[in-house]
Every structure is written in structure tokens, then in C-alpha cells.
N, C-alpha and C positions, 0 to 999 in steps of 0.2 A: 618138819620139826627142825629146830636149830639146837646145836650143841656149841656153846661158845664160852670163852673166858678161860682163865687159868686158875685163879684162886679168888673167889669160888667159881667153879664151873656152873653154868646155867644151862638148863635144858628147857626148851619151851616151844610153843606153837609158832610156826612161820606165818608171815602175813598172808591173809586171805585163806587160812586153813583153820580147821577146828580139830581138837583132839581131847579124848577122855580115856579113862581106864575101865576096862571090863574085867571084873573079878574072875579068878579061876573057878570060883564056886558057881558062877552062872554059866549055863550052856551057851556055847558060841553059836551065833547066827548072824547073818548079814544085818537083819533088822536091829538086833541088840547092839551090835558094833556101831551101826550108824547112829543109834539113839545116844550112846555114851559119847560119841565123837561130837555130836551136835550139842550135848550138854556141857562140853568143855571141861575145864579144870586143870589143863596142862599149859596154861598161858606162860607161866614162868616158875620153874622149880630150881632151887639152889641144891646142887647135888651133894653137898656136904652137911646137910642139916636134917632135922626131923621132918622137913617137908617132903623128903623122898618117900618115906613110909606113909605119911599122911596122904600123899597123892596116889598111893597104891602102886608105886614103882617097886614091885617085889616079884621074885621069880614065880612064873606060872600065870601071872596076870597078863592081859593084852592091852597094848596101847592102840586105840582105834583112831584113825586119822582120816578126815575128809580133806584132800589136798586142794590147792588153789585151782586145780584143773577138774575138780569134782570127782576124783577117784576116791574109793574107799580102800584104805590100806590097814592091815592088821600087823602089828609088830609084837609078836609074843615075846615076853621077857624071859630069857633063858637064865641070865644071871644079873643080879643087881647088887653088887657089894657096896658097902658103905664107903665108897670112894668115887672119884669121877670116872668110873668105867661102867659100861652097860653093854650087855650082850643080847642081841635081838635076832629073832627069826622073822623075816618080813615076807608077807604074802599080799598080793593085790587081790582084793575081794571083788571089786567091780570098777 
């Protein structure tokens, strides 16, 4: 994932990676995380716009990423205020 810019801050998927959001309402599993990562949706999000909530970047949801090295990573969103800040708890799934 990339976090870049100043105003506006953009958050998005790095080259050769895939990322999507798993809702806190869905049970977490490796398979579910992998499926949303492959489904994409986080190619580019402007962190000061309605796109933040529309993309599902809200506390409790998880950002699932398949890295350029093929690893599956879960970044659980701890805090996602309406500003260019984001607090994540990151776990390597596989």
C-alpha cells in the first residue's frame, strides 16, 4: 500500500499488489481476506473525501492485501478519522 501526497493525501495499492476491504460484519478467514484482496477496490482513495467511507475505510474493517511477493496481509483498521491519518494493526496471514 502507498500513502503519499500532502493535500490531498492519497492511499492506494502499490504496483503488483491487490487490496480490498473486508467488513467487520463478515467473519475473518484467510479465504475471505484473499477473495476481497483479489477483488480490489483500493487502487486509489483520496483521504479527505467521501471516498474514504465508500471504500470501507472505517474502524473495525480490515484491509486485505496480496503483496507483490504473494503474501497475504491483514491490516485491521483501528482508527480512521476524517483526516489524513490512519491507525492499523497489521498481521501477516500467509
